[in-house]
N, C-alpha and C positions, 0 to 999 in steps of 0.2 A: 291739591296737587294731585297730578294725573297718576293713574295707575301704571303700573308695569306692565307690559304684554309679555307673560312666560311662552317662551317656546318650549315644547319639548315634555310639558309638564303633562304626568299620568294619574296624579293622585288629586282627587277633587277636595280632599280636606285640606292639603297644603294649599292648594290653590286660593281657598277661601278665606283662610286663618292668615296668609301673608297678603291678603287684598290685592292679587293680582288680577289683572283686567280678565272678566270671565263674560261671555255671551251666554245670558240664562236660557240651559237647555233642559229645565226640569220639566216643562210640559211634556217631553218624552215619556218621563216617568207615569204621568196619566194615560198618555195613549197608550203606551205598550200596557199598561194593567188592564184598561179597560176593552182592549183587543180580545184579551183571554185565549191569546194564542198557545197553542200546545208546545210549540219549538218556536224560535225566534231565530234568523239568520240576518247579522249586521255585516253585509259585505260593502265594504268602501276600500277606497285605496289607503295606502300607507299614509302616515301622518294626517287621517281625517278626524282623531278624535275618539277612535272605538274604545282604546282601553280607559279612555277619561270618562266618556259615558258610563261604561259599565263599573266604574270606581263611584260614580255619581249615584248609580242603582244600589251597590253594594252599602254605601254609608246612607242611604236614606232606608232602605229594608233592614238591615242587619240589628241584631240584638245587641252587639258590639259598639253599636253606635247610637243607642236608645235614648241617652242623654244629651244627644249631639243636634237637637233641632235647632241649635243657633247656626249651624251651617247652612240652613234652608230660609231662615228667617225672611231674608230680604230677596226671595227667587218667587216666582210665580206660584211653584207647586204649594207655597205655604199658605196661599189664599185660601185654599178649598179646606174645610174642617174635617172633611171625611180623609185626607190623605196626611194632614197634622197628626191625627190619631193614629194613623197606620205607620208613622214613622217608626221605625227602631223596633217593631214586632214579629220579625221573621228571622228563623237561623239562615243565615247564608254561607255558602261556599263559593270563595271567589277564587279560580285560578288564571293566571297570566301565562300564555305561551310565548310571550312577547320576548326576542331576543335584544340584545343591546350589543351592537357592533361598535367597537372602539376605535 
């Protein structure tokens, strides 16, 4: 059965658990981590997946998701043992300033 293409989803966990179509962008985690930047600016146009990528980062690193490695099992980040051990090991504060207009 074909996966549903969800439009406008901003919650990584919901996207994965509901088996919606997702293009694996978890390599961004490795790239971002290994750059060791002091500050990261993600400047992209609206509806470009910024909040979804930040949700993915939160759910990968956050202590709150320490037991949720299942969210990443079928994604590229899970192939690297170093990152499997890193999943769910950091305190994360996630703020979204996104405003929904109805």
